[in-house]
PAFILUM-337969 format. One record per residue (C-alpha): x, z negated, y. Coordinates in nm, 4 decimals. Last residue first. Layout:
N
DRENMI       px       pz       py
DRENMI        X        Z        Y
...
***
This chain:
374
DRENMI       px       pz       py
DRENMI   0.8668   0.7787  14.7449
DRENMI   0.5623   0.5487  14.7441
DRENMI   0.5610   0.5332  14.3649
DRENMI   0.9311   0.4512  14.3563
DRENMI   0.8619   0.1618  14.5916
DRENMI   0.5915   0.0321  14.3584
DRENMI   0.8224   0.0521  14.0552
DRENMI   1.1018  -0.1430  14.2274
DRENMI   0.8594  -0.4095  14.3513
DRENMI   0.7348  -0.4653  13.9947
DRENMI   1.0904  -0.4899  13.8585
DRENMI   1.1911  -0.7339  14.1321
DRENMI   0.8871  -0.9465  14.0518
DRENMI   0.9662  -0.9693  13.6808
DRENMI   1.3265  -1.0766  13.7403
DRENMI   1.2248  -1.3311  14.0055
DRENMI   0.9614  -1.4812  13.7759
DRENMI   1.2071  -1.5344  13.4902
DRENMI   1.4633  -1.7032  13.7163
DRENMI   1.2036  -1.9375  13.8666
DRENMI   1.0662  -2.0358  13.5240
DRENMI   1.4103  -2.1315  13.3945
DRENMI   1.4652  -2.3694  13.6869
DRENMI   1.1148  -2.5207  13.6519
DRENMI   1.1451  -2.6303  13.2865
DRENMI   0.8860  -2.4903  13.0353
DRENMI   0.6568  -2.7193  12.8272
DRENMI   0.3324  -2.8057  13.0064
DRENMI   0.3287  -2.5076  13.2402
DRENMI   0.3273  -2.2756  12.9376
DRENMI   0.0243  -2.4517  12.7847
DRENMI  -0.1608  -2.4282  13.1154
DRENMI  -0.0552  -2.0652  13.1133
DRENMI  -0.2374  -1.9783  12.7932
DRENMI  -0.5499  -2.1864  12.8586
DRENMI  -0.6052  -2.0608  13.2126
DRENMI  -0.5351  -1.6996  13.1180
DRENMI  -0.7970  -1.7099  12.8434
DRENMI  -1.0584  -1.8693  13.0693
DRENMI  -0.9942  -1.6332  13.3595
DRENMI  -1.0238  -1.3278  13.1329
DRENMI  -1.3485  -1.4526  12.9796
DRENMI  -1.4908  -1.5427  13.3234
DRENMI  -1.4454  -1.1977  13.4760
DRENMI  -1.6329  -1.2884  13.7996
DRENMI  -1.9708  -1.1682  13.9287
DRENMI  -2.0979  -1.5307  13.9398
DRENMI  -2.4420  -1.4542  13.7970
DRENMI  -2.3889  -1.1411  13.5864
DRENMI  -2.0561  -1.2692  13.4434
DRENMI  -1.8218  -0.9720  13.4355
DRENMI  -1.7002  -0.8173  13.1097
DRENMI  -1.3443  -0.6858  13.1359
DRENMI  -1.2357  -0.8292  12.7988
DRENMI  -1.5032  -0.6166  12.6303
DRENMI  -1.2956  -0.3108  12.7196
DRENMI  -1.0151  -0.3926  12.4767
DRENMI  -0.6830  -0.3407  12.6628
DRENMI  -0.5321  -0.0205  12.8015
DRENMI  -0.8877   0.1157  12.8279
DRENMI  -0.8960   0.1532  13.2066
DRENMI  -1.1498  -0.1285  13.2379
DRENMI  -0.9228  -0.3563  13.0389
DRENMI  -0.6215  -0.2804  13.2586
DRENMI  -0.8275  -0.3385  13.5748
DRENMI  -0.9546  -0.6759  13.4499
DRENMI  -0.6025  -0.7816  13.3519
DRENMI  -0.4903  -0.7084  13.7070
DRENMI  -0.7931  -0.8919  13.8497
DRENMI  -0.7206  -1.2025  13.6389
DRENMI  -0.3609  -1.2084  13.7580
DRENMI  -0.4629  -1.1970  14.1222
DRENMI  -0.7006  -1.4914  14.0860
DRENMI  -0.4425  -1.6876  13.8868
DRENMI  -0.1929  -1.6249  14.1658
DRENMI  -0.4397  -1.7215  14.4380
DRENMI  -0.5518  -2.0482  14.2798
DRENMI  -0.2031  -2.1518  14.1656
DRENMI  -0.0758  -2.0988  14.5186
DRENMI  -0.3628  -2.3000  14.6691
DRENMI  -0.2918  -2.5894  14.4348
DRENMI   0.0708  -2.5744  14.5500
DRENMI  -0.0300  -2.6115  14.9108
DRENMI  -0.2785  -2.8938  14.8482
DRENMI  -0.0247  -3.0947  14.6470
DRENMI   0.2443  -3.0183  14.9035
DRENMI   0.0178  -3.1420  15.1814
DRENMI  -0.0258  -3.4732  14.9987
DRENMI   0.3509  -3.5076  14.9601
DRENMI   0.3973  -3.4197  15.3270
DRENMI   0.1411  -3.6837  15.4248
DRENMI   0.3274  -3.9441  15.2203
DRENMI   0.6587  -3.8447  15.3804
DRENMI   0.5010  -3.8884  15.7228
DRENMI   0.3950  -4.2398  15.6276
DRENMI   0.7554  -4.3198  15.5385
DRENMI   0.9071  -4.2040  15.8665
DRENMI   1.2790  -4.2876  15.8515
DRENMI   1.3739  -3.9494  15.9992
DRENMI   1.6365  -3.8568  15.7406
DRENMI   1.5472  -4.0735  15.4417
DRENMI   1.1644  -4.0734  15.4527
DRENMI   1.1095  -3.7564  15.6540
DRENMI   1.3753  -3.5466  15.4822
DRENMI   1.2851  -3.6852  15.1374
DRENMI   0.9233  -3.5731  15.1833
DRENMI   1.0557  -3.2252  15.2558
DRENMI   1.2847  -3.2327  14.9502
DRENMI   1.0366  -3.3482  14.6813
DRENMI   1.2400  -3.3042  14.3599
DRENMI   1.5701  -3.3449  14.5485
DRENMI   1.8486  -3.1472  14.3780
DRENMI   2.0623  -3.1157  14.6910
DRENMI   1.8745  -3.2656  14.9832
DRENMI   2.1244  -3.5489  15.0255
DRENMI   2.4184  -3.3058  15.0200
DRENMI   2.2323  -3.0933  15.2766
DRENMI   2.2743  -3.3603  15.5426
DRENMI   1.9292  -3.4649  15.6728
DRENMI   1.7459  -3.3804  15.9960
DRENMI   1.9224  -3.0547  16.0765
DRENMI   1.8815  -2.9189  15.7257
DRENMI   1.5100  -2.9954  15.7209
DRENMI   1.4553  -2.8663  16.0748
DRENMI   1.6200  -2.5292  16.0097
DRENMI   1.4598  -2.4899  15.6651
DRENMI   1.1152  -2.5601  15.8144
DRENMI   1.1659  -2.3088  16.0975
DRENMI   1.2955  -2.0411  15.8600
DRENMI   1.0035  -2.0923  15.6227
DRENMI   0.7478  -2.0799  15.9042
DRENMI   0.8793  -1.7494  16.0372
DRENMI   0.8853  -1.6022  15.6864
DRENMI   0.5335  -1.7261  15.6044
DRENMI   0.3832  -1.5761  15.9205
DRENMI   0.5513  -1.2389  15.8615
DRENMI   0.4526  -1.2264  15.4922
DRENMI   0.0889  -1.3150  15.5664
DRENMI   0.0678  -1.0515  15.8412
DRENMI   0.2203  -0.7711  15.6342
DRENMI  -0.0189  -0.8127  15.3412
DRENMI  -0.3219  -0.9143  15.5501
DRENMI  -0.2915  -0.6274  15.7965
DRENMI  -0.2358  -0.3734  15.5186
DRENMI  -0.5449  -0.4975  15.3260
DRENMI  -0.7824  -0.5264  15.6236
DRENMI  -0.7902  -0.1692  15.7530
DRENMI  -0.8229   0.0482  15.4420
DRENMI  -0.9925  -0.2391  15.2542
DRENMI  -1.2935  -0.2856  15.4825
DRENMI  -1.5194  -0.5441  15.3115
DRENMI  -1.2696  -0.6485  15.0459
DRENMI  -1.3769  -0.7175  14.6841
DRENMI  -1.2523  -0.3938  14.5275
DRENMI  -0.9023  -0.4258  14.6754
DRENMI  -0.8514  -0.7881  14.5670
DRENMI  -0.5276  -0.7268  14.3763
DRENMI  -0.3631  -0.6132  14.7018
DRENMI  -0.3552  -0.9683  14.8389
DRENMI  -0.1560  -1.0828  14.5343
DRENMI   0.1314  -0.8703  14.6681
DRENMI   0.1917  -1.1369  14.9326
DRENMI   0.2482  -1.3796  14.6458
DRENMI   0.6177  -1.4040  14.5770
DRENMI   0.7974  -1.5137  14.8893
DRENMI   0.9251  -1.8504  14.7631
DRENMI   1.0632  -1.6959  14.4448
DRENMI   1.3040  -1.4958  14.6626
DRENMI   1.4545  -1.8368  14.7345
DRENMI   1.6568  -1.7966  14.4142
DRENMI   1.8081  -1.4633  14.5205
DRENMI   1.8520  -1.6046  14.8728
DRENMI   2.0504  -1.8978  14.7312
DRENMI   2.2920  -1.6559  14.5630
DRENMI   2.3208  -1.4658  14.8904
DRENMI   2.4066  -1.7884  15.0705
DRENMI   2.6645  -1.8804  14.8076
DRENMI   2.8263  -1.5395  14.8515
DRENMI   2.8487  -1.6041  15.2245
DRENMI   3.0947  -1.8865  15.1578
DRENMI   3.0958  -2.0549  14.8171
DRENMI   3.4268  -2.2447  14.8069
DRENMI   3.3209  -2.4791  15.0857
DRENMI   2.9480  -2.4522  15.1438
DRENMI   2.8676  -2.2456  15.4517
DRENMI   2.7625  -2.3775  15.7941
DRENMI   3.0328  -2.6443  15.8097
DRENMI   2.9081  -2.8012  16.0294
DRENMI   2.5311  -2.7574  16.0312
DRENMI   2.4590  -3.1299  15.9929
DRENMI   2.6407  -3.1963  16.3210
DRENMI   2.3599  -3.0140  16.5041
DRENMI   2.1401  -3.3207  16.4762
DRENMI   1.7642  -3.3317  16.4173
DRENMI   1.6053  -3.6720  16.3564
DRENMI   1.3134  -3.6190  16.5974
DRENMI   1.2921  -3.2574  16.4735
DRENMI   1.1553  -3.3835  16.1438
DRENMI   0.8408  -3.5320  16.2934
DRENMI   0.7262  -3.2193  16.4810
DRENMI   0.8413  -2.9771  16.2104
DRENMI   0.6785  -3.1858  15.9353
DRENMI   0.3540  -3.1957  16.1342
DRENMI   0.3644  -2.8157  16.1538
DRENMI   0.4079  -2.8097  15.7752
DRENMI   0.1076  -3.0405  15.7298
DRENMI  -0.1105  -2.8316  15.9622
DRENMI  -0.0171  -2.5160  15.7696
DRENMI  -0.0947  -2.6965  15.4440
DRENMI  -0.4399  -2.8002  15.5562
DRENMI  -0.5344  -2.4561  15.6920
DRENMI  -0.4230  -2.2941  15.3652
DRENMI  -0.6388  -2.5390  15.1681
DRENMI  -0.9478  -2.4548  15.3738
DRENMI  -0.8841  -2.0812  15.3350
DRENMI  -0.8396  -2.1237  14.9582
DRENMI  -1.1757  -2.2911  14.9165
DRENMI  -1.3371  -2.0153  15.1225
DRENMI  -1.1760  -1.7411  14.9144
DRENMI  -1.2750  -1.9062  14.5850
DRENMI  -1.6335  -1.9561  14.6998
DRENMI  -1.6551  -1.5900  14.7942
DRENMI  -1.4904  -1.4819  14.4680
DRENMI  -1.7236  -1.6770  14.2400
DRENMI  -1.7557  -1.9893  14.0208
DRENMI  -1.5074  -1.8804  13.7532
DRENMI  -1.2184  -1.9233  13.9941
DRENMI  -1.2928  -2.2952  14.0315
DRENMI  -1.2709  -2.3497  13.6542
DRENMI  -0.9374  -2.1697  13.6362
DRENMI  -0.8131  -2.4005  13.9125
DRENMI  -0.9024  -2.7057  13.7031
DRENMI  -0.7221  -2.5675  13.3963
DRENMI  -0.4054  -2.4850  13.5897
DRENMI  -0.3950  -2.8303  13.7511
DRENMI  -0.4329  -3.0114  13.4172
DRENMI  -0.1380  -2.8224  13.2688
DRENMI   0.0887  -2.9298  13.5541
DRENMI  -0.0300  -3.2925  13.5415
DRENMI   0.0264  -3.3048  13.1593
DRENMI   0.3904  -3.1965  13.1546
DRENMI   0.4827  -3.2397  12.7867
DRENMI   0.7677  -3.4099  12.6023
DRENMI   0.9938  -3.5386  12.8762
DRENMI   1.3550  -3.5958  12.9756
DRENMI   1.4221  -3.2577  13.1316
DRENMI   1.4916  -3.0586  12.8151
DRENMI   1.1313  -3.0825  12.6973
DRENMI   0.8936  -3.0701  12.9949
DRENMI   0.8488  -3.3557  13.2424
DRENMI   0.5366  -3.5481  13.3474
DRENMI   0.4065  -3.6825  13.0133
DRENMI   0.7322  -3.8213  12.8671
DRENMI   0.8558  -3.9061  13.2153
DRENMI   0.5987  -4.1855  13.2294
DRENMI   0.3736  -4.1713  13.5373
DRENMI   0.5051  -4.3672  13.8302
DRENMI   0.3186  -4.6360  14.0198
DRENMI   0.4248  -4.8104  14.3387
DRENMI   0.0738  -4.7389  14.4751
DRENMI   0.1333  -4.5204  14.7801
DRENMI   0.4963  -4.4134  14.7400
DRENMI   0.5072  -4.3982  14.3591
DRENMI   0.1772  -4.2133  14.3336
DRENMI   0.2906  -3.9699  14.6024
DRENMI   0.6190  -3.8929  14.4234
DRENMI   0.4362  -3.8437  14.0914
DRENMI   0.2012  -3.5921  14.2514
DRENMI   0.4960  -3.4234  14.4234
DRENMI   0.6681  -3.3615  14.0895
DRENMI   0.3457  -3.2532  13.9174
DRENMI   0.2804  -2.9932  14.1850
DRENMI   0.6292  -2.8489  14.1331
DRENMI   0.5495  -2.8019  13.7621
DRENMI   0.2293  -2.6238  13.8656
DRENMI   0.4337  -2.3926  14.0859
DRENMI   0.6393  -2.2866  13.7858
DRENMI   0.3502  -2.2409  13.5420
DRENMI   0.1662  -2.0221  13.7912
DRENMI   0.4864  -1.8229  13.8431
DRENMI   0.5114  -1.7734  13.4653
DRENMI   0.1588  -1.6382  13.4629
DRENMI   0.2070  -1.4170  13.7652
DRENMI   0.5233  -1.2617  13.6225
DRENMI   0.3847  -1.2336  13.2683
DRENMI   0.0697  -1.0578  13.3842
DRENMI   0.2723  -0.8476  13.6259
DRENMI   0.5130  -0.7281  13.3569
DRENMI   0.2188  -0.6543  13.1302
DRENMI   0.0715  -0.4284  13.3962
DRENMI   0.4110  -0.2774  13.4783
DRENMI   0.4502  -0.1515  13.1214
DRENMI   0.0947  -0.0205  13.0919
DRENMI   0.1188   0.1452  13.4347
DRENMI   0.4443   0.3188  13.3422
DRENMI   0.2792   0.4544  13.0272
DRENMI  -0.0385   0.5618  13.2080
DRENMI   0.1133   0.7693  13.4869
DRENMI   0.3685   0.7434  13.7653
DRENMI   0.1719   0.7655  14.0915
DRENMI  -0.1876   0.6631  14.0149
DRENMI  -0.1095   0.4373  13.7193
DRENMI   0.1818   0.2787  13.9061
DRENMI  -0.0464   0.2029  14.2003
DRENMI  -0.3041   0.0482  13.9675
DRENMI  -0.0478  -0.1788  13.8014
DRENMI   0.1165  -0.2637  14.1344
DRENMI  -0.2131  -0.4087  14.2639
DRENMI  -0.4869  -0.4053  13.9984
DRENMI  -0.8207  -0.3963  14.1755
DRENMI  -0.9098  -0.0979  14.3923
DRENMI  -0.8251   0.0138  14.7460
DRENMI  -0.5958   0.3104  14.6676
DRENMI  -0.5050   0.4499  15.0147
DRENMI  -0.4950   0.1189  15.2047
DRENMI  -0.3334  -0.0673  14.9154
DRENMI  -0.0713   0.2066  14.8727
DRENMI   0.0505   0.1851  15.2319
DRENMI   0.0395  -0.1959  15.2452
DRENMI   0.2233  -0.2302  14.9128
DRENMI   0.5030  -0.0038  15.0389
DRENMI   0.5274  -0.1984  15.3658
DRENMI   0.5398  -0.5261  15.1724
DRENMI   0.8191  -0.3839  14.9545
DRENMI   1.0310  -0.3298  15.2633
DRENMI   0.9444  -0.6730  15.4009
DRENMI   1.0498  -0.8484  15.0790
DRENMI   1.4180  -0.7884  15.1482
DRENMI   1.3772  -0.9025  15.5082
DRENMI   1.2186  -1.2278  15.3895
DRENMI   1.4908  -1.2960  15.1313
DRENMI   1.7634  -1.2433  15.3903
DRENMI   1.5883  -1.4695  15.6425
DRENMI   1.5419  -1.7472  15.3890
DRENMI   1.9120  -1.7224  15.2970
DRENMI   2.0087  -1.7426  15.6661
DRENMI   1.8325  -2.0782  15.6952
DRENMI   1.9959  -2.1767  15.3654
DRENMI   2.3188  -2.1499  15.5640
DRENMI   2.3060  -2.5294  15.5969
DRENMI   2.4260  -2.5621  15.2348
DRENMI   2.4114  -2.2304  15.0498
DRENMI   2.5159  -2.3062  14.6917
DRENMI   2.3243  -2.6300  14.6304
DRENMI   2.0615  -2.5518  14.8968
DRENMI   1.8707  -2.3389  14.6465
DRENMI   1.7382  -2.6181  14.4218
DRENMI   1.6159  -2.8538  14.6962
DRENMI   1.4679  -2.5595  14.8887
DRENMI   1.2793  -2.4725  14.5682
DRENMI   1.0382  -2.7671  14.6059
DRENMI   0.8150  -2.7616  14.9169
DRENMI   0.9276  -2.4234  15.0497
DRENMI   0.8990  -2.2154  14.7333
DRENMI   0.6523  -2.4516  14.5638
DRENMI   0.3833  -2.3523  14.8111
DRENMI   0.3473  -2.1016  15.0894
DRENMI   0.3258  -1.7543  14.9358
DRENMI  -0.0004  -1.7414  14.7379
DRENMI  -0.2096  -1.9310  14.9920
DRENMI  -0.0477  -1.7385  15.2724
DRENMI  -0.1610  -1.4138  15.1087
DRENMI  -0.5118  -1.5491  15.0441
DRENMI  -0.5233  -1.6789  15.4009
DRENMI  -0.4484  -1.3259  15.5165
DRENMI  -0.7312  -1.2031  15.2953
DRENMI  -0.9713  -1.4702  15.4227
DRENMI  -0.8970  -1.3642  15.7797
DRENMI  -0.9286  -0.9919  15.7000
DRENMI  -1.2658  -1.0201  15.5253
DRENMI  -1.3796  -1.0852  15.1659
DRENMI  -1.7326  -1.0310  15.0316
DRENMI  -1.7320  -0.6920  14.8616
DRENMI  -1.8897  -0.7827  14.5232
***
């Protein structure tokens, strides 16, 4: 059903991009970059821009479901498409698990701040990080899968509302965080002993923060005017996210010395509570992070289900998998299977390992798409 316009598409891209990458990964990446994390965000954004242009060109000329899988099928053949299809399924699935883990961290932070309650580590952390199973992360994936089964129009509208909320929250962070800004926190700009190499290393990790603009191209068959709207949404969502990321990183580093951000589970909330001394602002940031990360899970699971749908329809998987519910017009069987599988993954895999796996899969997908354009 063609029911999605340019605004909803751009929101879909922002929904997939803005989430764990800026709300959580900044605390992981700043270890090697220090204040130069601002430059790391810029490097990662420029790197993604070239692939965004390739996706935009192919999306406008091949406006069907499947994203990189479909483009590989059209340009490189069935074998390449089969390989990249499974790569995308794993990439999106592992990314869903990763952002869900980040959601659980902010959820626990908000509970502690508002009600002085903390869930036991045994049910909020995966094995290897002091826990047994991450129940909040698994719960989020299952709830989002249920929303996706309702219908694409309802999914798009839900996502648009969540994107609006998280953009407002990030703008609030910029306004509050800049009150504690000091240029002294940028001296030295590079971490001693790391230099520019540490910045590049951080950029390779931050790359995770930009994953998602390609999810826009998975909706090709459900867009009103795909030749016009898909390229605008792909490039527009990446440009908006990059500008916002750089601004947030600049304010965060200026408001709190990077040593205090290093390893923080909820870094933006930490900036407002410890750097600016605004506790209520930290609570709002934690709430915004929950909304933002929910939106990412929604859009990534949506994109993943459409890729699997395209593979099934093409005969690379059993065709019965591609059955569409006659009432909701969504592939409910695919969504249900994916929800169960990746809820289980989110419950047991540590965030740092997830980020590395996703980056490898994404780079491979981008590489194949760019070859197809050439």
